[in-house]
N, C-alpha and C positions, 0 to 999 in steps of 0.2 A: 356108749356109741357116742360119735360125733356129728355134726351136721355143721354143713357150709351156712354160709350169710344166708338167711332167708330174706325172699323176695318181698316185697309189698303189695300187696293187692289191693286195691279199694276198688267203691262203686259198690251200687246193695246187691247188683245181678248178679255181678265174677265175684263178689264177698260170699254169696248165697249161695252160687255152684260149686265155688272152692270146700265151701261147707257141708255140703249134701255128699261131694263125691270123694272128697279128699282130706276129711277132718282129720286121719293122725298127720298129717304133714302141716299142723297149724302149728305156730310156737307160741303166738302171744296177738292179741286183739287191740284195737287202740279204737274209740267211740268217743263222739259226739254227746253231750249230755242229754238233748232233748231226741234221741236214736237210742236210748237203751229200753225202752219199753217197742219199739218197734223187732229191735233185735235179742228180746228176752231169753225165747229157745237157746239161742247161742248163749249167752252170756249163763246163762242157768246150767248149757254143758260144759260149758269151760270151766266154772266155780266148782261142780263137782268131779274133775280131774285136776283141779288144781293146776290150771290154765292161767296164766298172769294175762289179765284185762285192765284197762283202766279208762275212764273218764277222760277223755284232755278238751284244750283249746282248739281250735281254730288253726292256728298259728303252728302248733305242733302237728295237727294232721295233715296240713299241707305240707310241714316239713317232711311227715314219715313217708307221707304218699310221694311227694316228689312234682305234685298237681295241686293248683286249686280244686281240683275238679274231681274230688273224692268222697263227698256225698256224705261225710259224717260217718264213715266207718273205715279204718284200715286194720288190714289183717296179714301179720307177717308170718310166711309159710315158706315150707321148700317151694322150690322151684320144679315147676311140672315135669315129668321126664320128657324127652327127646329121643326116644328109640334111633338106634343105627337103622339103616336102613334095609340090611340084610334080612334082619327080625322080619320085616312084612315080605319076605320072599318065602318063607316059611311059616306065613300065617295061612289059616286054611282059606281058600276061593269057594263062596257061594256064588248062584249062577248074578243075584243082583247086587252082587260088590262094586263099588262105587271107590275109585283113590284118586283123587286129587293130589297134582302135583304142580306146585308154586318152584319154579326157575327162577332162580336171584329176583324174589320179589322183596326186599327189605321195609320198604315204609310201614312203619310200625300201625298208621292208621287203617292202610288198605289190607293188611297180613291181619288185624282183628277182627274188621267190618268178613274178611271173607270164611275166618273159623267161625263166624256169629254166622253165616250162610249155609256152611259146611252143617252145622248143631242143627239147623231148621230143618234142614230138607233129608239129613240124616247121612251124609256121606260117610264111608269105611273108615277113612284114614288119611291123613294131610300128610306130603313129603315137601320139606324146606328143603329145595336142593339147589345147586352149584354155591359158588364162593361168596356171592352178594347177599345169600339169604344167611338169617340167625342161626343160631347154634341152640339158642334159648327164645325164650318170650320174655321179654320184657314188659314192664310193668305197663307201658301204653297199649301191648296190643291186649292185656289180659283185659283192660280196663275199656278197652274199644269193642273186644267180644261180646262183652255184656255178658257172661257166663259159660259163653258157647265153646270157647278154650278146652275144659273141663269137660267138655262132650266128644270131644275128638281124638281118635290115638292119634299122635305125632313124631314122626319119622325125620331124621336128615340122612340127605344123602350129597358127597361131594360131585359125583361126577352123576347126572341124569343117563347116559347110555347102558353102562352094565344094571342100571336099575330097571330099566322099560326091557331089556332083554329078557329080563327074570321073569319082570311081569308078563310076558310074552308067553314066555313057556310055558305059563300055569293057563295058560288062558284068555289072558286080557287083550281087549281090542287097544290100542293107543291112538287116542283122538287129540289132535292138537289146534291150540285155536290160534289163529292167521287173519291176516286181514287180507289175504290172497285166496284164501280157504273158499269150500262149496258153502252156498249159501244153507241157511240152515231153515227157511222159510217151511211150517207144515213138515218139518222132522223129529216125530217122537220115537227115537232109539225103541227096538227091542230088548227084552229083559236079557243083560250078556253079561259078563266084568268087564268092567271098563274102568281104563287110565285116561283122566283129563289133566293136559299139561297148558298150564297157561304162563307164559312170560313175562316181564316185565316191562312196566310200562313204557319207559326207555327204547330197549331193544325188542322185544317180542321172545319170542324164544330163540335160543342160539341155533346155527345150523347144523350142529350134529342131535339135537332135539328133536328139530324139525324132520331131518333126515329120517328115523329111528320111528316118525309115527305111522299109523296107519291109513289115516284119515286127516285131513286138515279142512276146518270147518272154520265159518264166519258167520256172527250176528248180523245180519241187514241191517241198514239205519237209511237215512237219505243222501250220504255222503256229503254232507255239510262241514262233514269234521271226518277224519280218517277212523276214530277209533274212539270206545267208550274209557272210561277210567275201570281199572284192571280189576277192582271190585264190584264194582257195578256188572261188568261182561260177566264174572265169575257168578252173580244170583242166578242171573239170565241163563247161563249153561248148567248149573246146578240145578236148575227149575225142568228143563228139558230133558237132561240125563239120569235126574234121581226124581224128582219130584212128580212128574208128569206120567212117566213109564211105571206098567203097572209091577208088583212086587209079585217076586219068583213065587210060584203056587198059588197065586191070586186064580 
């Protein structure tokens, strides 16, 4: 079996999450000499499987990672799978199912921060939608997500409208974030399958996505600036729609 060229995952939390969630995808480990004891269990596991690992200098770590912010460890591994959105339409729907759709969110630092928040609050799935959204996760996204990317199922949709229609047929309510939406003050949603759509910082949701929503909401603020950074807004919305609502059956 042949494998595509592996991607470089760096940073403690990202590498440990990769080891815990997808150990069979690991191809090679590079580590700084002063970090070997801290990752001893990972290196012992690699040695038992005759998986190559090597102690290297800072310059080689930075070159392999593509950044000086590698925290002393780089794991070369197969890319995390991003499934077609059609598979999400076939997945079971629970009363507390929550899907986050990111329409044309391309900035890797924003995307990584949002995946970290999704893992923290327990979102069911994340859909990367629209032509500008990435088709795979970059090393920068993986590093910024601090391991969160490994805990979230990812899907890809070129066209958001058929996706929302399919989810709504399954019983989901489509909620869009919009500066002209209804104020969310004091609102903690009931337990119900929900799909939350967030657009890019530059243009927000597309008109087609906005029209497909059952409800438009906004985070209240001072009006000194029009909106929040999209990853900050995402964390607040996840806290409301996932973190604060009761769990199904609770």
